[in-house]
Residue frames relative to the residue before (quaternion, step in Angstrom):
aa qw qx qy qz dx dy dz
M 1.0000 0.0000 0.0000 0.0000 0.00 0.00 0.00
D 0.4237 -0.7171 0.4797 0.2761 3.57 -0.86 0.86
Q 0.6827 -0.5390 0.3254 0.3708 3.53 -1.24 0.58
A 0.6387 0.5316 -0.3427 0.4382 3.63 0.92 -0.78
K 0.6496 0.5054 -0.3187 0.4701 3.60 0.95 -0.82
E 0.6594 0.5027 -0.3132 0.4631 3.56 0.94 -0.86
M 0.6278 0.5208 -0.3378 0.4696 3.60 1.00 -0.75
A 0.6514 0.5109 -0.3127 0.4658 3.59 0.94 -0.88
R 0.6404 0.5275 -0.3170 0.4595 3.59 1.00 -0.82
V 0.6637 0.5013 -0.3055 0.4634 3.59 0.89 -0.94
A 0.6712 0.4932 -0.3007 0.4645 3.60 0.89 -0.91
F 0.6351 0.5357 -0.3221 0.4538 3.59 0.94 -0.91
T 0.6840 0.4868 -0.2796 0.4658 3.56 0.86 -1.00
A 0.6389 0.5282 -0.3250 0.4551 3.60 0.98 -0.82
L 0.6609 0.4935 -0.3044 0.4765 3.59 1.02 -0.77
E 0.6575 0.4947 -0.3107 0.4759 3.58 0.97 -0.78
D 0.6046 0.5840 -0.3491 0.4142 3.60 1.03 -0.77
K 0.7551 0.3399 -0.1841 0.5296 3.58 1.07 -0.73
K 0.5568 -0.6680 0.3518 0.3463 3.56 1.25 0.61
G 0.1399 0.7821 -0.5813 0.1754 3.56 0.94 0.92
R 0.4147 -0.7207 0.5078 0.2254 3.55 -1.04 0.80
D 0.8684 0.0056 -0.0256 0.4951 3.57 -1.06 0.88
V 0.0873 0.8171 -0.5585 0.1133 3.57 0.79 1.06
C 0.1209 0.7859 -0.5995 0.0910 3.57 -0.90 0.92
I 0.2866 -0.6958 0.6283 0.1972 3.49 -1.40 0.30
I 0.1223 -0.7561 0.6354 0.0984 3.55 -1.06 0.73
D 0.2771 -0.7512 0.5825 0.1396 3.55 -0.69 1.16
I 0.0083 -0.8174 0.5743 -0.0440 3.56 -0.41 1.26
S 0.3167 0.8062 -0.4609 0.1934 3.58 1.30 0.21
N 0.7270 0.4243 -0.2459 0.4806 3.60 1.06 -0.63
I 0.7529 0.3901 -0.2179 0.4832 3.59 1.22 -0.16
S 0.7956 0.1966 -0.1044 0.5634 3.60 1.23 -0.15
V 0.3545 -0.7000 0.5722 0.2384 3.54 -1.23 0.54
L 0.4226 0.7324 -0.4350 0.3095 3.57 1.33 -0.08
A 0.7500 -0.1930 0.1873 0.6043 3.58 0.93 -0.96
D 0.5262 -0.6018 0.4828 0.3575 3.55 -1.32 0.00
Y 0.8165 0.0661 0.0084 0.5736 3.56 1.04 -0.84
F 0.1988 -0.6745 0.6906 0.1690 3.48 -1.35 0.55
V 0.1131 -0.7328 0.6647 0.0911 3.55 -1.09 0.75
I 0.0561 -0.8343 0.5460 -0.0521 3.57 -0.60 1.19
A 0.1443 0.7545 -0.6334 0.0932 3.54 -1.11 0.79
D 0.1682 -0.7601 0.6045 0.1689 3.53 -1.30 0.11
G 0.3122 -0.7297 0.5836 0.1717 3.48 -1.35 0.45
T 0.5456 -0.6559 0.4297 0.2960 3.55 -1.22 0.47
S 0.7888 0.1234 -0.0739 0.5976 3.59 1.26 -0.20
D 0.6694 -0.4803 0.3670 0.4319 3.57 -1.27 0.24
S 0.6608 0.5079 -0.3180 0.4519 3.57 0.98 -0.80
Q 0.6482 0.4889 -0.3361 0.4773 3.61 1.02 -0.64
V 0.5992 0.5417 -0.3618 0.4654 3.60 1.02 -0.73
S 0.6586 0.5032 -0.3045 0.4693 3.60 0.93 -0.89
A 0.6519 0.5093 -0.3130 0.4665 3.59 0.97 -0.84
L 0.6301 0.5265 -0.3295 0.4660 3.59 1.00 -0.78
V 0.6679 0.5010 -0.2908 0.4674 3.57 0.89 -0.98
D 0.6616 0.5097 -0.3064 0.4567 3.58 0.90 -0.93
N 0.6721 0.4948 -0.3054 0.4584 3.60 0.94 -0.85
V 0.6238 0.5137 -0.3457 0.4770 3.60 0.98 -0.75
S 0.6499 0.5218 -0.3214 0.4494 3.61 0.87 -0.93
E 0.6823 0.4975 -0.2842 0.4541 3.55 0.88 -0.97
K 0.7067 0.4655 -0.2746 0.4567 3.59 0.79 -1.01
M 0.6442 0.5060 -0.3294 0.4695 3.59 1.00 -0.74
H 0.6375 0.5181 -0.3230 0.4700 3.59 1.00 -0.81
Q 0.6525 0.5178 -0.3085 0.4592 3.59 0.95 -0.90
A 0.6883 0.4654 -0.2704 0.4863 3.58 1.11 -0.70
G 0.5710 -0.6382 0.3576 0.3726 3.58 1.30 -0.02
F 0.5379 0.6155 -0.4078 0.4070 3.57 1.24 0.31
Q 0.2795 -0.7906 0.5311 0.1217 3.54 -0.81 1.06
Q 0.3861 -0.7106 0.5461 0.2186 3.52 -0.93 0.98
K 0.3393 -0.7505 0.5357 0.1862 3.55 -0.89 0.97
Q 0.7921 -0.1082 0.1183 0.5890 3.55 1.01 -0.84
C 0.0851 -0.7634 0.6373 0.0616 3.53 -1.26 0.54
E 0.0621 -0.8050 0.5899 -0.0114 3.57 -0.79 1.06
G 0.8171 0.3241 -0.2184 0.4239 3.54 -1.18 0.67
Q 0.3862 0.7673 -0.4578 0.2292 3.56 1.25 0.02
H 0.7067 0.4518 -0.2749 0.4700 3.60 1.06 -0.59
G 0.6228 0.5581 -0.3426 0.4281 3.59 1.22 -0.30
G 0.3232 -0.8030 0.4485 0.2226 3.56 1.09 -0.68
S 0.6705 0.5149 -0.3269 0.4225 3.62 1.11 -0.31
W 0.7831 -0.0309 0.0176 0.6208 3.60 1.19 -0.54
V 0.0245 -0.7847 0.6192 -0.0181 3.56 -0.63 1.13
L 0.1423 -0.7759 0.6130 0.0443 3.53 -0.87 1.06
M 0.0798 -0.7919 0.6053 -0.0041 3.54 -0.74 1.14
D 0.1664 -0.8211 0.5440 0.0463 3.56 -0.48 1.25
Y 0.0430 -0.7913 0.6095 -0.0221 3.53 -0.72 1.18
G 0.6596 -0.4978 0.3055 0.4731 3.58 1.17 0.48
D 0.8358 0.0995 -0.0261 0.5393 3.58 -0.11 -1.27
V 0.7490 0.2687 -0.1626 0.5833 3.57 1.28 -0.31
I 0.0835 -0.7695 0.6323 0.0325 3.54 -0.95 0.94
V 0.2034 -0.7835 0.5824 0.0747 3.54 -0.75 1.14
H 0.1061 -0.7766 0.6204 0.0261 3.56 -0.89 1.05
V 0.0107 -0.7795 0.6260 -0.0206 3.57 -0.75 1.08
F 0.0937 -0.8265 0.5546 -0.0236 3.54 -0.60 1.23
D 0.3925 -0.5520 0.6213 0.3940 3.47 -1.40 -0.08
R 0.7065 -0.4963 0.2831 0.4175 3.61 -1.15 0.45
E 0.6735 0.5161 -0.3004 0.4358 3.56 0.85 -0.98
S 0.6828 0.4812 -0.2920 0.4658 3.59 0.88 -0.89
R 0.6276 0.5282 -0.3506 0.4518 3.59 0.99 -0.71
E 0.6588 0.4921 -0.3109 0.4766 3.57 0.94 -0.80
F 0.6578 0.5224 -0.3100 0.4452 3.58 0.98 -0.84
Y 0.7574 0.3849 -0.2138 0.4822 3.61 0.76 -1.02
N 0.0737 -0.8725 0.4817 0.0357 3.59 1.21 -0.52
L 0.0272 -0.8441 0.5349 -0.0253 3.56 0.67 1.14
E 0.5908 0.5832 -0.3668 0.4199 3.56 1.09 -0.64
R 0.6622 0.4747 -0.3036 0.4939 3.60 1.05 -0.69
I 0.6540 0.5244 -0.3157 0.4445 3.58 0.90 -0.92
W 0.7769 0.2945 -0.1398 0.5387 3.58 0.97 -0.87
N 0.2463 0.8197 -0.4906 0.1635 3.60 1.10 0.61
D 0.5432 0.5833 -0.4169 0.4369 3.62 1.23 -0.03
G 0.5950 0.5381 -0.3593 0.4768 3.57 1.27 -0.28
K 0.5201 -0.6239 0.4830 0.3271 3.54 -1.30 0.25
R 0.2841 -0.7604 0.5631 0.1547 3.57 -0.68 1.12
I 0.1018 -0.7794 0.6182 0.0107 3.54 -0.95 1.00
D 0.1475 -0.8282 0.5387 0.0449 3.57 -0.59 1.16
R 0.7598 0.2273 -0.1438 0.5920 3.59 1.27 -0.29
L 0.5726 -0.6165 0.4170 0.3438 3.56 -1.02 0.80
S 0.6010 0.5763 -0.3685 0.4133 3.60 1.06 -0.58
E 0.6429 0.5205 -0.3200 0.4619 3.61 1.25 -0.37
L 0.5848 0.6101 -0.3585 0.3966 3.60 1.25 -0.35
């Protein structure tokens, strides 16, 4: 399994472990040089968003993946975690609906279950 897929799997599982809402992966490898995958989820409160972000950071670190950058961690409405080939987006519900990355990147392949990856 290639490293990008494994990173996406670890992030997806970390988000599901903390009850992230509507966790999905978007495969953008054929349409962008930005990354291979977006992993997206939202939380029901600022504290859940923080818990989701913390769990992704911890699980990715344990798996040996290094975070390149993290933006928005103090705002709580949208946190972007850059792992190079995988970018993790954790939103509050309102921000996820507003930015609607799934619509913007609808040319990518949406993956809702790890078995589809």
